[in-house]
C-alpha positions in Angstrom: -12.5 52.2 -18.0 -11.4 56.2 -17.9 -7.6 57.1 -18.9 -5.3 56.3 -15.8 -2.4 58.3 -14.8 0.0 56.8 -12.3 3.5 57.3 -10.7 6.3 55.1 -11.1 6.9 54.9 -7.4 5.1 51.0 -6.4 8.5 49.4 -6.3 9.7 51.5 -3.2 6.4 52.1 -1.3 6.0 50.8 2.3 3.2 52.2 3.0 -0.6 53.6 2.2 -2.9 56.0 3.6 -6.5 55.6 2.5 -8.9 58.1 2.7 -12.3 57.1 4.1 -15.5 59.0 2.8 -15.8 58.5 -1.1 -12.6 56.0 -1.3 -14.1 53.5 1.0 -17.8 54.1 0.8 -20.3 56.8 -0.2 -22.2 58.1 3.0 -25.7 58.7 3.4 -29.0 57.0 5.5 -27.9 54.6 7.6 -24.6 53.7 7.7 -24.2 54.3 4.0 -22.7 52.0 1.2 -19.3 50.5 0.2 -17.8 51.2 -2.6 -17.9 48.1 -5.0 -14.6 46.6 -4.3 -12.9 48.9 -2.1 -13.6 45.7 1.1 -11.9 43.5 -1.0 -8.9 46.3 -2.0 -8.4 47.0 1.8 -8.4 43.1 2.4 -5.6 42.8 -0.5 -3.5 45.5 1.4 -3.8 44.4 4.6 -2.8 40.7 2.8 0.6 42.6 1.5 3.8 43.9 3.5 2.4 47.3 3.2 1.7 49.1 6.1 -1.9 50.9 6.2 -3.6 53.7 7.8 -6.4 55.5 7.3 -6.7 59.5 7.1 -10.4 61.1 7.8 -11.4 64.2 8.3 -14.9 62.7 9.7 -16.3 65.0 12.6 -19.9 63.8 12.6 -19.3 60.6 15.0 -16.2 59.7 17.7 -14.0 57.3 16.4 -15.3 54.4 18.0 -18.4 54.8 16.8 -17.2 55.8 13.0 -15.3 52.6 13.1 -17.7 50.6 14.0 -20.0 51.7 11.2 -17.3 50.9 8.8 -17.0 47.4 10.3 -20.7 46.7 10.0 -20.4 47.6 6.1 -17.5 44.7 5.9 -14.7 46.4 6.2 -11.3 45.1 8.5 -10.6 48.4 10.2 -9.5 49.1 13.9 -10.2 51.8 16.0 -6.1 52.4 16.0 -5.6 52.6 12.4 -7.7 55.3 11.9 -6.6 59.2 12.5 -9.6 61.7 12.9 -9.3 65.1 13.7 -11.2 65.3 17.2 -8.5 63.3 19.0 -5.9 65.6 17.8 -7.7 68.9 18.9 -8.4 67.4 22.5 -4.7 67.0 22.9 -4.2 70.2 21.5 -6.2 71.9 24.0 -5.1 70.0 26.7 -1.4 70.8 25.8 -2.3 74.8 25.4 -4.6 74.8 28.3 -7.7 76.0 26.2 -11.6 76.1 27.2 -13.2 75.4 23.9 -16.7 76.3 22.4 -17.3 73.7 20.7 -19.6 74.1 17.4 -19.4 70.5 16.2 -22.5 67.3 15.6 -23.8 66.1 18.9 -22.6 62.7 18.4 -18.9 63.9 18.3 -19.4 65.6 21.9 -18.4 62.6 23.9 -14.4 62.7 22.5 -14.5 65.8 24.7 -15.6 64.9 27.7 -12.0 64.9 28.9 -11.6 68.9 28.1 -12.5 71.9 30.7 -15.6 73.8 28.6 -16.5 76.4 31.2 -15.3 79.9 30.2 -14.4 78.9 26.8 -11.3 81.1 25.2 -11.3 79.2 22.0 -14.2 77.7 19.8 -13.3 74.4 17.8 -16.0 73.8 15.0 -16.3 70.3 13.0 -18.8 69.2 10.4 -22.2 70.3 12.5 -24.0 69.7 9.8 -28.0 71.2 10.3 -26.2 72.5 13.8 -24.7 75.0 11.2 -27.7 77.2 12.2 -27.5 81.3 12.6 -27.6 81.3 16.0 -25.1 78.7 16.5 -22.8 80.7 14.2 -23.3 83.7 15.9 -22.7 82.2 19.4 -19.4 81.2 17.9 -18.8 84.6 16.7 -19.5 86.2 19.7 -17.2 83.9 22.1 -14.6 85.1 19.4 -14.9 88.4 18.9 -15.0 88.9 23.1 -11.2 87.4 23.3 -8.0 89.6 23.2 -6.5 87.2 21.3 -9.5 84.6 19.6 -8.2 81.1 18.7 -10.6 79.4 16.2 -9.9 75.7 15.6 -11.3 73.8 12.6 -11.8 70.4 12.2 -10.6 70.2 8.6 -11.4 72.8 5.8 -12.9 70.8 3.4 -15.3 72.7 1.1 -17.8 69.7 0.3 -18.4 66.6 0.4 -20.5 64.1 -1.1 -23.7 61.5 0.5 -25.7 59.2 -1.6 -27.9 62.0 -2.3 -25.6 64.7 -3.4 -23.3 66.8 -2.4 -23.5 68.6 1.0 -21.7 71.8 2.4 -18.2 71.0 4.6 -16.8 72.7 7.8 -14.4 74.5 5.6 -17.0 77.0 4.5 -18.2 78.0 8.3 -14.6 78.4 9.0 -14.0 80.9 6.7 -17.4 83.0 7.7 -15.8 83.0 11.3 -12.6 84.4 9.6 -13.8 87.1 7.9 -16.1 87.9 10.8 -13.5 87.8 13.9 -10.4 88.6 11.5 -8.9 85.5 12.9 -7.2 82.8 10.7 -8.1 79.4 12.0 -5.5 76.9 13.0 -6.7 73.4 10.9 -6.5 70.5 12.2 -7.1 67.3 9.9 -6.6 67.2 6.4 -4.6 69.1 4.7 -2.3 70.2 8.0 1.2 69.1 7.9 1.3 68.3 11.2 -1.8 65.7 11.0 -0.3 64.0 8.4 2.8 63.7 10.1 1.2 62.2 13.2 0.2 59.1 10.6 3.9 59.1 9.1 5.2 58.7 12.8 2.7 56.2 13.6 3.7 53.9 10.5 7.0 54.6 11.2 8.1 55.4 7.6 9.5 58.6 6.1 7.2 60.6 3.6 8.9 59.3 0.2 7.9 55.8 1.2 4.0 56.2 1.6 1.2 57.2 -0.5 -2.0 59.0 -0.2 -5.2 57.6 -2.2 -8.3 59.8 -1.5 -11.2 61.7 -3.4 -10.4 65.4 -2.2 -7.8 66.8 -4.8 -6.7 69.7 -2.5 -7.2 68.1 1.1 -6.3 64.7 0.3 -3.5 64.6 -2.6 -2.1 68.4 -2.5 -1.9 67.9 1.3 -0.1 64.8 1.4 2.3 66.0 -1.6 3.0 68.7 0.5 4.4 66.1 2.9 6.5 64.7 0.3 4.2 61.9 -0.2 2.4 60.7 -3.6 -1.1 61.4 -3.9 -3.3 59.6 -6.0 -7.1 60.4 -6.7 -9.8 58.1 -7.1 -12.8 59.2 -9.5 -15.3 58.2 -6.9 -16.9 60.1 -3.7 -16.6 64.0 -4.5 -14.2 63.8 -7.5 -15.2 65.8 -10.4 -13.7 65.9 -14.3 -12.4 69.9 -13.6 -10.2 68.7 -11.0 -8.1 67.6 -13.5 -7.3 71.3 -14.6 -6.8 72.7 -11.1 -4.4 75.6 -11.1 -2.3 74.3 -7.8 -2.8 70.8 -7.3 -1.9 68.0 -9.8 -1.8 64.4 -8.9 0.7 62.3 -9.0 -1.7 59.4 -10.5 -5.6 59.5 -11.3 -7.9 56.2 -10.8 -11.1 54.9 -11.4 -11.3 53.5 -7.5 -9.2 52.0 -4.6 -9.6 48.6 -6.2 -8.0 49.6 -9.5 -5.5 51.5 -7.4 -4.4 48.6 -5.2 -4.2 46.3 -8.1 -2.0 48.6 -9.9 0.1 49.4 -6.3 0.5 45.3 -5.8 1.3 44.5 -9.2 3.9 47.2 -9.4 5.3 45.0 -6.5 5.9 41.8 -8.3 
């Protein structure tokens, strides 16, 4: 077991927010695979008096299908407990009367069925995977460059994520390309945006200092949570790398081997 760093706040905790990919499971072929101990860790949290929510930047599937996959892996998770960028983006588009050009994974398209997509006046990009071809990136570029005031939404801003066969480029890389080409700053919907975390806190009816975020992404999970006033704990699963512990701007409040260890430490600290 690696050295463990742990914040001294467990007794005052009232809620926990969990990242999903890299914390609960590793994605890959089929449904992926649950990380050892994570199913039982979620079960323990749900049996406690802590409020629990799941916060993900997953943008390759609708929330219903994504949750169904986790349920097949054995997790006790409901759609209402999961916060993801696409539904939040739809709410913003409707509120502002925007019509998106979508550069997203095909399986995510149904999330945007209720939005008018004719004559686009903005671009929404998610983790489109193989859809990030030159042709599709250029279509998005042309929509943006043709607007007097270009508007770009990005469903998260991760640099990379981990699948079972290795690391994969994430949406943030392609977001930066469009920002550079069009002299525009993307509006991020999802982690690490403060507004996204605040939606989760509002749903929990808790203050930020009462909640801990546990994730594998030091910047988007831990750093984003800390910016909102939460404690941020990083697990050494998923995309974690030893160099994270020497990051120039983000220092995790705690670092543990995996979710199982984190949950055991949370619950033992409350006894």
